[in-house]
N, C-alpha and C positions, 0 to 999 in steps of 0.2 A: 685444482684448488688454487686459490689466490690468498696471499699472505702480505700484509704491510709491514715493512722494516720499521722497528721501533726507533731506529736512529735518524734515517733520512726520509722515512714515510714513502720510499719507493715500493712499487707493488710487485711482489715476487710471485711469478707463476710456477708451480711444481705439479708434478704427477703424484698420485695416491701412494706410490712406492716410496716418495721422499718423506712422507709424513712421520714425525718423531725423530728425523735425523738432521744434522747441521748442513746448511748450504751457504754459499758465498753470495752476499748481496751484490747485484750488478750496479747499484747506486752508489754505494759507499765503500764496497770492498770489504766490509766486515762479515765475519761468520755468524750466521744466525741460525738458532735452533727452530726448525719447523714444529709447531705442536702436533701431536698425534691425532687430535680430533678436528673435525671440519667446522666446529662452532667454538672453538677455544679462542680467547682474547686475541685480537690482531687479525683474525681470518676476515676474508672480504666475501660478501655475498651480494651480487648485483651492485648498488650504489651505496652499500652500507659496510662499515667496519664494526665488528663486534667488540664491545668493550667487556661486558660481564654478563653472566647469567641472572636474570631477575627472579624467574619462577616457571612453573609448567602449568599449562591449562588442560582442558579435556582432550583437544586433539593436536596439541603442539606445545613447544617450549618458547618462552619470551626471553629475549635478551635486550640489554640496554646497548645501543649502537649509535654511531655517528654517520649521518647522511653526508657523503664526500662532496657532492655537487653543491650542496646549500650550506654545509658546515654547521649543522644542527643536531642536537641529540634527538633520538626516536626510540620507541619501543618496537622491536623487530620480533614478529612471531613466525616461527618456523614449523611447518606442517610435520607431524610425527611420520616416521617411515611406514608405519602400518596404514596410515590414510594415503600414502603417496603412491596411489595407482592411477591409472589414466582417468578413470571416472572421479576418484577422489580429488585429483588436482583440477579437473574441469569444474566440479562443484565448488571447490574452495576459491578458485579465481572468479567464478561467476558471481557468488555471493559477496565476496570481497569487494568487487568492483561495485556491486549494487550499494554496499555500505558506504564506500568512499564518496558516494553522491550525497550522503546524509550530513548535515551540519547542524549541530545542536549542542547548547552549553553543557548539558548533562550527558552528552555522548562523547567518548574518545574518538576524535577525528582520524579516520583512515586516510593515510597520505598517498601510499603507493603499494602495489601489488605486483608480483611477478613470479618467474620460475627460471631457475638456473642450474644446469647439470642434475636435473631431478629434484633439486631442493626448491620447494614452494614457500614463499614467504609473504607476509603482510606488514607493512611499516605504519605505525600509529604514533599519534602524538605522545610524547614522554610526559607522564604525570609525575609531578614532584610531590609526592605525598605518600599516604599508606593505604593499603586495602582494608576493607571492614573486616576480613577474617583475622588479620594481624591485631587490629584493635580490639576485637572480641577475645582474642587469646590473652591480650594484656589487661583488659578491664572486666572481663567476665560478661557483663551486659550493659546495656545502653538505657538512659532514662527514656520514659515512655514518649514524650513529645519529641525528643530528638531522634528516636527510632521512627516516629511518624514522619518527622521532616525529612529523613534519608529515604524512606519509602516513597514519600511524595515526589521527590525529585527523580528517583529511579522510574516511577510510573510515568512522570513526564516524558522521559527518554522512550520508554516503550511505547507510549502513545504516538509520539512523534514518528518513531520507525515503522509502525503499522500504518498511520494515517498518511505518511509520505511515500512509503515504498512497499507496503503490504508485507513487512518483514516480521517474523517471529523469532525471538532471541533463542529460545530453547535452552539456555544455560544460565539463568539468573540465579546467582549465589553471592556470598560474601567475597569470595575470591575475586570476583569480576565487578565489584563496586569499590571505587577508589574516592577518597576525599583528599582534595588539594589542600596545600597549605593556607590557601585563602577560604577554605570551608566550602568549596563547591564540590558536589557529589557528581561523580562521572561513572557511567556504565561502560564497561569495556568488554572485549572478546566477542566480537560480531562474527567470529569465524564459523560458529555453529548457526548463525541466523538463516532461516530458511523462508523464501516466498511461498505462501500458501498455495499459489496456482501450480507449483512445481511438485507438490506432493504426489507420490505414487504408492500403491499398495505394494508392500513388501519391501520397501526402502529400509536402509540400515536404520537401527534405532541409535540415537546419539543423546548425550546429556550427562550430568552428574547424579547418580542414583539417589542420593539423599535429598535432591531438590526436584526430581522429575514428577511430573503429574501421572496419575494413573493411565490416562490415555496415551501419554508418551511411552510408558513401558509397554502398553499393548500394540503400539505401532499403528494407531489410529490417526485419521486427519486432524491436524492440530489448528488451533485458532488462538487469539489473544487470551483467552480463558487459561490456556496452558501456562503462559507467563504469569497470569494473575495468581495461579496455585504456587508456582515456584517463588513469586514475591511474598506470598503469605508465609511460606516456610521460612523464608529470610527474616521476615518481620517478627515471627514467633521466636526464632532464635536470638535476635537482637534483644527483645524484651526479657526472655526468660534465661538467656545464656546457655540454652541447650537445643539440641535438634528434636523435633517431634518423633522422628523415626531415625533410629541409629542402630541398625542390626549388624551383625558381624560379617555377613556376606550379602553380595548383591541380590540373591534370591529372597533372603529374609527381609531386606529393605523393601523390595518389590511387593512382597506379600503384605507388609505393614501399610504401605501406601494404598493397596487395594481394599484392605479389610479392617485395619486397627484404627482406633480413635485415639488422638493424642491426649495427653493430660491436659486438663483445662488450664489456661494461663493464670487465673486468679487462684488456683491451688499452688501453683510454683511461686508465684509473686503476689501475695496478698496486697490488696488495696488498689489493684489495676482497675481503672473505670470500666464498667460493664460495656460501654459502647465500643471500646478498644478490643475487649475479648470477642464481642460479636463480630466486629469487622474481621479480625484474624480468622475466626472459625469459618465465616462465609467465604473468605478468600480460599480456605484449604478444603473445601467441600469435596468429596470423592467424585460426584457427578459434575460435570461441567454446567449443566442446566441449573445447579443449585448455587453457583458462584455469581459473582457481579457479571452482567451481560458484556461489559467493555471496560477498557482501562479508564475511560472518561468517568463512569460510574464509580470507579475505585477512587478517582482523584477528588470527585465530589464528597464522598463519604469521609476521606481522609481530612479534607478541608473543613467539613462541618464538625468533626470531632476535635479538631485542633483549635477551634473557637473556644473550647472550654479547657484543653490540656496545655495550651501555649501559655508561657508566663506573660506574654505581651501579644495581643491580637495583631497588632500592626506588623509584627515580625513574620506573620503566616502569609505567603504569597498566594494570591488568587490562582484559580485553576487556569492552566496553560500560560501562566506568568513565570518566566524563568527566574529562579531564585539564585542570586549570587551573593547572598549574605551568610556570614557565620552568626548563628544565633547566640545570644548571651545567656547561657543556661545557669550562671551563677545566681540568677534572680530566684531560681527554684529552691536553692538552699537557704533562703532567708526566712522560710516558715515551715512548719511541719506538713507532713504528707496529707494529714486530714484537712488542715487548713487550706492547702492548696486546691482541694476538691470542692471548696464551698463556692457555690455559684447563687447569685440572687435570681430566684425563680419567680417567687410570689411574695407580696408583702405580708406581714404578720396579721393585718386586719383582715385581709381577704381568707387567709388560712383559717382563722378563727370562725369567720362567718360560714365558711364551707363545712367545718366540723359541725357547727350547729345545725346546718341545713340537713346534713346526712344522718343525724342522729347519734354521733358519737358521744356528744357531751349533754347529758340530760339533767344533771344535778342543778337545782335552783341556785345554789351559792355560786357554782361556776358561771351560770348565766349572768348573775349580778356583777361578777368580776369582769366578765366579757364586756359588759356595757360600760363599766368604769374605764377599762382600757380603750374602748372604742372612742370614749370621750376624750381621753388623754391623746390618743393617736391622731384624732382629728384636729387637735389643738394647733398642730403645725410647728413651725420653727420657733414661733414666739413663746412656746410653753417652756417654763423653767426647769422642768424635770429633764435630767440627762440620762440616756441609756448606758449602763456599764458595758465596756468593750467586749467582755467575756460573754455578756448576755446577748449582744448583738451577734457575736459570732456563733453562739448556740442556736440563735433564731435562724441564721442562714443554713447552718449545719443540718437542722431538723428537717429542712425541705428537700435536702439531697436524696432522691429515691435510689441512687446507686450504692449507698452505704447501708450497712447492717444496722437495723433500727435498734437492737438491744445494745450495740457498741455506742450508738449515740445517747441511748438513755443512760448508760453508765458515765459517759462524759458529762452529760447535764447535771446528774447528781454530784459529781465532783465540784462542778462550777457553783452549784447551790450551797455546798458546804463551804466554799471559799468566800461567799459574799459576806460583807460586813453586817453583823447582827445589830445595826443601829435603828433608832425609831425615826430618823429623818425620813421626809416624804419620799426623797429620791431612792433611799434604800428600800423602803416599803415597796415602792413602785417595781423596782428590779426583782425583789424576792417574789412579789406577787406574779410577775410576768413569768419567772423561771418555774414557779408552781404550776402555772396553767400550761406551759409548754411541756413539762414533764407529765402533767395529766394527760395531755392529748396524745403524747407518745405511748403511754401506758395503755390507753384505750385502744390505740391503733394496733399495738402489738397483740393485745387481748382479742381484738377483732380478727386479726390474722390467724391466730391460734384456733379460734373458733371456726374460722373458714376451713382451715387444714383439717379439723376433726370431722367437719360436716363432709368434706370430700373424701376422707378415709371411710367414714360410715357409708357414703354413696358407693365407694369402691368394693366394700364388704357386702353391701347389699346386692350389688351386681354379681358378685361371685357367688352368693347364696342363690340368687335366680338361676344362674348358670348350673350350678349342681343341681338344683331342683328339676331344671329342664332335662339334665342328663339322666336323672333318676326316672322321670316320666318315660323317657326313651327306652331305658332298660325294662320297666315294666312293660311297655308295649312290645318289646321283643320278646320277653318271657311269654306273654299271652299269645303271641303269635307261634312260637314254638310248641306251646301246649296245644293249640289248635291243630298244628301239623301232626303231633303224636296221635291226637285223637283221630284224625282223618286216616292216618296210617293204619291205626288199629281196625277202624271200619273197613279200609281198603283190603286188609289182609282177611278180614271175615267174608267179605264179598268175593274175594279170589278163591277162597275154599269152596264157595257154593257156585261159582261160575267159571267154567273152563275158558270160555271166550275171553273174559276179562283178564285171566290169568296170562293168556297167549298175548293179549294186547301189552300187558305190563312187561312181558319178556322182550318184546319188539322196541318198547320205549327205553327199556334198560340197555339194550343193544345199541340203540341210537345214542344214548347218553354216553356209552363207552367209546363209540367211535368218535363222537364230538370231543370227548375228552383226549382222545389220542391225537386228534388233529391239533388241539389246543397245546399239547405237549410239543408237538412237532414244530408248531409256529414258535413257541417259546425258544426251542433250540435254535431255530433260524434266526431269531432276534438276537440271541447270545453270540451265534456265529457272525452276524452282520457287525455287531459291536466290535468283536474280536479283529474282524477284518478292517474296520475303521481305525481301530488303534494301531494295527500294523501298517495301514496306509500313513497315518500321521507320524509313526516312528520312522518310516522310510523317508518321508518328506524332510523331517527334522534331521536325520542322519546326513542326507545330501547337503543341506544347508550348512550344517556344522562342518562337513568335509570340505566344502568350498571355502569357508572362512579360515580353516586351519591351514589349507593349502597356500592361502595368501598371507599366513602368519598373523591374522587378526584374532588372536586368542581372547583379548579383552571383549571383542564383539560377541564371541561365544558365550562368555558369561552373562552379557546382557540379554542374548537371545534365550538362553536356558531359563533365566529368571522370568522373562515375558511368558514363555510357553508353560511354565509350572502354573502361573496365574490362570492362563486361558484354558489349559488341560490338566486339570488336577489328578485325573486317572492316570497320567503319565509321570506323576511327580518323582517316584522312586527311581524309574528308569532314567529321567532327566537328571537326577542327583548323580547317578553313576557316570553319565556323559559329562558332567561338570568336573567330577574327580579325574576322569580321563583327559579332559582338556588341561586341567592344571599340571598333569604329569608332562604332557606334550609341550606345554608353555615353558616348563623349566628346562626340558632338554633343548628346546629352541633358543632359549635365551643363552645357554651356555655355548652352543655352537655358532651363535651370530654376534653376540656382544658381551664376551666374558672379559675384555680387556687384555691385561697382561698376566692374568691368572696362570696361563699354561705357557708363559714365556720360557723358551729353552726346551720345551718338550718335543722330542722327535716324532715327526709324523712320516711314516713308512714310505719310501720312494720320492720324497720330496725335500726333506731337510729338517730344520728346527723351527718351531713356532716363534714369532716375534711379538705379534698382537693380534687379537680378535676384535674387531669393531665394525660396525655398520654392515654386517652381513658378510664381511671379507675376512679372510685369514692371511695376514702377512707372514711369510716365512723365509728363512735364509737357507740357500742351497749349500750343498757341501763345498762349493766352490767360492762361497762368501757372497753370492749374488742375492739381492733382496727382491723377493717376488711377492705377487699377490693374486689370489684367486677367490672366487666366490665360494662360500662354505660348501654350497651343494655340488661343487665341481669334484669334490674329493669323494673317494669310494667309501661306502657305508662301513667297511671293515676298519678303516683308519679312523673315522669319526667315533666308531664303537669303542675302540681302545683308548681314545682321548676321553670319552665320557667315563669310562670305567675308572679314572683317576679321581672322580668324585665320590667321596665316601658315602654320601646319601643315595647314590644310585647302585652302588656295588651288590646291594642285597638282592636285586632282581635283574640279573643280566638278560634274561629273555626279553623282559619289557623293554630294556635300554636298546638291544638289538632291533627289536620290533619298532620301536619309536624312530630310530635312526632311518630304516628303510621306509617307514611310512612318511617322514617328513621329506624324504628325497622323492617321493612319488612312487616307489616300488611297493605297490600294495599286496602283490602276491607274496613277495619275499618277507614282508611284514607278517603276513599270516604264518608263513612257514617258521618264522623265528619264534612265534609264540602261539603254538597251535591250540593252547587251552583257552585263548581269547576268542570266545564265540561272538561277541559284540562286534569285534573287528572284523570277523568273517561275514557277519550280516551286512556291515557297512560296505565291504568291498563287493559283496554280491549286488547290493543296490546300485553302487556306482557302475558295476559292469553291465548290469541290465539296462540302465539309462543310456550309457554310451554306445551299447550294441544297437539299441533301437534308433539312436540318432545317426549311426553309421550306415544302417540299412536304408534310411531315408535319403541320406546324402549320395549313397552308392547308386541309387535308382536315378539320380540327377547326373552325377559324373563319377563313373567307377574308377577312372584312372587316378583322379586326385585323391580318391578315398583310400587307395591302398596304402599309402605312407601312414595314414592315421590309424589304420587297422594294425599295422606292424607295430606302432608305438604303443597301442592299447595292449596288444598281447604281451609286449615286453614288460609292461607295468604289472600285468596280471600273472606273470610267470612265477610258478612257485606255490599258487594257491591250490587247495584241494579240487576246486572246480575248474582247474586250467584246461583239462581235456575237453570239457563240455563247451568252454569258451571258444576253443580253438576249432572245434567241430561246427560251431555256429557261424564263425567269422571266416572259416575257410573258403566259402563261395565268393566272398567279397574280394579276395585276393586274385 
């Protein structure tokens, strides 16, 4: 571990045993208190000195840091310990290097990536601004066009990442969307980004549950449509101020993504333009084929909608044009929400002629008025009559098909009541025009209601036809049964008079009984086959969960359980019990590996007294006053058990606590012995033993000498289980 002296900036190198204790700086001679954590302010990782913690992402923690060689501030992302495996580090470094090659205004630039003492890190440009999550927490929701503006810039970043490097982000959410002080939107956290060509079946599921696509939960191969789904969820949250799916557990959220329909946006925020609601709904479609085919289609759709929602069309950047402007949304507050929706679609003259052609206006008096208005409208600018501003506003409002027609009619009647009741030509003209527009709306509403009634009658007629068809079917069935009864009566009469026919009937009855017996047997075999399939699925999932728990990846188990509950509903209850078991183990693991100074001063038999528990290690002071450190799993289960029993929430079930200690240490046989009532644990250990025995048999056939050590290690792990004698008998020939 390295630490920078706060007085002279000298780099102090210390071992882990010195963490939390004072040392003398070789540069200035002053006594410096070394922080207990590896990521506290002043600690050095690679070329970077940590200043403070900014936040946490899906796979790591982000710190504000200074790059020593270039003396600049950066955002330093450190990979979480649960992902710091050989494979996890390789994947992280590979994808981070690919992301570092990308350069786009709407992407946070990756500057450097590396690994030091098992700590994997990624340095990115430090953005001076706030993320979208903080803004939503402060403001609740964002105006429609500004939300579209943010989504447009994020879509540009995603389009560029896919087009340039074939990368899928996999974690689009408000936490990863930053807005700089200059108003530029930047997408961050490419740590989960994945090249599509590197997808393999069975790879770990990653992402933030509230924003993950259904195919992401199912572990299927992803493409940009998965990012489109996550961006749609984010856009829904920006506009409505809430998430469409927000269950209490990962399992509930996964099921909602797969099956539930979100509340329509217009119900949450009345007045939202229909095209905006349609855009978000299509982006959030359950099936990828029902979404936009590409990010470019999303960009074109957003641009088209913003031609009507933006306060100034000139502020809307073209597709693939980088936006570096902060929009002036104060312009939206100058008029009411309804007035902002008014768009010039068709002229009043064409609207009136269209209504006449379609037969909505039939009264002779209205036709006369139309002809008068037609003459007035064609008079052009030289005509002395002036259109009253509210009449012009209502004329435009009545052409907007995205608004409720009855609401527009009510607005029109209010305007009509407000018109001056004078006999000047100008007032007569405006009043006549308003009467005509209101008459059109009333006829249009009446026509719509009539159409709805016709559709309802049509639906009722179809239902009546279906019932009639069903009744005919029942009549035919009754007739068939009647004929069968008649044939049976005739058959009985013939059988009484003909012995041969009676014998034939007995043979047929015997054949039918034999056929029925075979049917029952086949049905039993199908049921048995289904049970075997369920047992096989349970075994595979048990082994997957066991592997993740052995690596300390309890969060991954939560995601795996949620995904399997969606794919295999017949195992839902069993998976729920596995989830509860995983929660218990995660709690025990957390106490043993990262409980800080909670047990400081507590004696640990044969070693001394505990100082601090962090990063998977236990620092303790020996009776002679020496400070030492061991990994938590280097201590015996009995010592760890006594430590855990100091937790009030665990005292109620000592057998479970002892079993959990042994299980986390890899002593599976001892874990079964500690909690003999836990049949699920016994089945998991049996499945593990069966798999390992088969593997060792194969290896022994190739190199028996090398296999002996592995056989002894396996027997040691299984020692104490009820089936140990059988395991020993099977493995003995391999020794």
